[in-house]
N, C-alpha and C positions, 0 to 999 in steps of 0.2 A: 743267444740274443742276436737279432739281425743287425748287421752294420748298416748305418745310414749313409748313403752316398748321394751327394748333390751333383747333378749333371747340368752344366751350364752351356747351352748350345741352341742356336736358332735354326739348325739344319734338321728338319723334322724326320727325314729319312734316317739320318745317322742316329738321332735321338731314339727312334723306335727300335733300331737294331741293338744299340748299346743297352737300352733299358731292358729289353727282352733277355739279352745275354746275362746281365748282372742279376736280374730277378730270378732267372733260372738257377743261378749260382747261390741263391739264398739271401741276397741283399735287398734292402728297402731303398728304392730309388726316388729321389725328389728332383724336380726339374725347374729351371729358370731359363727364360728365352733371351735375356740380354745381361750385359755385365753389371749394370746398376742394380737390377732386381736380384741378380745372382749374389752380389755383395751383401745386400740386405738379408738374403736368405742364409748366407754363411753366418752372419752375426746373430740371427734369431734362432736358427736351427742348430748351430755348432755341430756340423756333420762329422762323421768319422773319416770321410774322404771327399775331396772335390775333384771332379773330372770336367775340364773346361776346354772349350775351343778358344783360339786366340782371336780370330776375326769375329767379333761380337758387336752388335749395336749398343749404343748408349755409353759403353765403356769397354775397351778391348781387354782381352785376356791378360796381356802383359801388365796393364795398370791394375786389374783385378788382383793378380798375383802379388804385385808390390804392396797393395793395401792389406791383403790378407796376412802377408808375412811381416808387415810392420806393426800389426795390432797384436798386443800381448795376449788378447783373448782368443785369437785365432791362429797365431803363428805356428802352433804345434800341429795344426790340421794339415795332413799331407795333401798336396795338390799335384794332379797329373794333367799335363796338356795332352789332349787328344784332338789333333788339328790337321787341317788340310795344308797348313804351312809347314813344309818339311825341309826347308833349306838348312844348311849347317849354321848359317848366321842366326836364323830364328831359334834353332835349338840351343845355341850358346847363350843367346839373350835370355831365353826362358829359364834355363837352368841357373844362369847367373843371378836372376831375380829371386831365386829360391824355390823354383818348381822342383818337385821330388822325382818326377819322371816325365818322359816326353815320348809320345807315340804318334805316328802318322796315320791318316785315314786312307782307306778303310783298314781297320786293324784285323788281324787274325783273331777270332773270338777266343780261342784257347789261350793265346798269348795275353790278350787283354785281361782275362780272368786271373791268370797267374800273376801278372804285374800288380793288379788290384789287391790280390791276397797278400803279396809281398809287402806292399805299402801299409796295409792294415796290420800285419804282424809287427812291422817296425813301429807303428804308432803305439801299439800295446806296450812296447818296451821303452817308450819315451817318457822320461820323468815329467815333462811339462803336461802330458795328457792326464796325469793323475792329480794335478793341482799342486804339486810340490817341485821345487828345484833345489839343487845343491851344487855349488861351484866355489872353488877357492876357500872352502870352509864356511861359506855363507849358505844358510838354509832358508828357504822361503816357502810359505804355505799360503796359497791364493785364497782358499776357503775362508781363512781367518784373518787375511791381510796382515800376516805377522812374518817377521824375519829375525834370525839369530846369527850370531857368530859364536860357535860353541854353545855355552849356556847363557850367554849375554844377549838379551833381547834388544833389538834395534828400534829406536823411536823414530819411525819414518812417517812423513806425511803421505797422503794417498798418492800425490804426484811423484814423490820420491820412490814409493813402492812400485808404481807403474813403470817408471824409468828403469829401475834396477831389474824388474821382472823381464821386461822386454830385452834388455841387453843380455841377461843371463840365459834367456831361452835360446839365443843364437850367438854363442860366444865366437868372437873373431869377426863377426859381421859388422861393418860400420853403418850407423844410422845417421841420417841428416837431422838437423834440428827440426825441420819441417815434419819429418816422420815421427820424431819423438813427441812433438807437441800434438800431432794428430791423435795418437793413442792415449796420451796422458790427459788431454782436456777435450778432445773432440772438436777443437776449433783452433784457428791460428791466424795471425797477421804477421807481417815481416817484423814488426816491433816485438810482438809476443815471442817470436822464435828466440830472441836473445835472452828471454827469461829462463830458457833451458839451461844456459850457462850458470845462472844463479842456483838452480836446483841441483845441477851436477856438482857444483862447488860444495853445497851443503851436504849432499850425499857422500862425497868423498870424505868430508870431515867426520861424518857419523860412522863411516867404515873404518876409520882409524888407519892402522898400518896396512889394511887391505884397500885403502882408497886409490892407490896407484893402479889397481886392477881395472879401473874405469879410465880408459885411455882416450886422449884427444887424437882425432884423425884430421890432420890439417886440411882445410878446404872442404871438409865433408861434415864432420860432427863428432860422434863418440862411438866407442865399442868397448866391450869388456874382453880382457885378454883371454886367449884360449888356455885351457889347463895345461 
């Protein structure tokens, strides 16, 4: 089965070269020309890999990466920056936001193919890609919106499920209230962000002795402890 790769770039010359390279390697390539339409394509297509430029119209690649990795539906999709911005500061910023790889333009075509294949192999081995997660004895199944601790089913609301799923998909990573509300409800105001605290309190209670795995990160928000 062909892997579906979403290429987000407004540089037509680069797009043509990368598309040809990846299609020759047996992949199916989709294309978006700006960050906003690229994010829409990520959410509707759910590709196997995203390859994005940083300097994009409408929404830059850094913000695109932040939103992709903050959304529980797309957090497991690997994202590679393929960009003309090659400074060490840009690389650190991109990788800190959750990018899975970073290549400068123009790439050596064989290196690009090998790095793409490595990310796709890693995705196949990622539990979140299969719709299930297990951490700290908590098991979640996204298809059925169900969660258990051992044989005990957890009675979670949809918002609580989305919160826990996002935190468990990236253990150790702190999420702001703004980010958590974005994926849990798709909308937010400054007042609504405080409701996340209420949901987290309820979630901790339902997790019982494992509730302390949901950690408060002062000045930021919440994370789930690394195993």
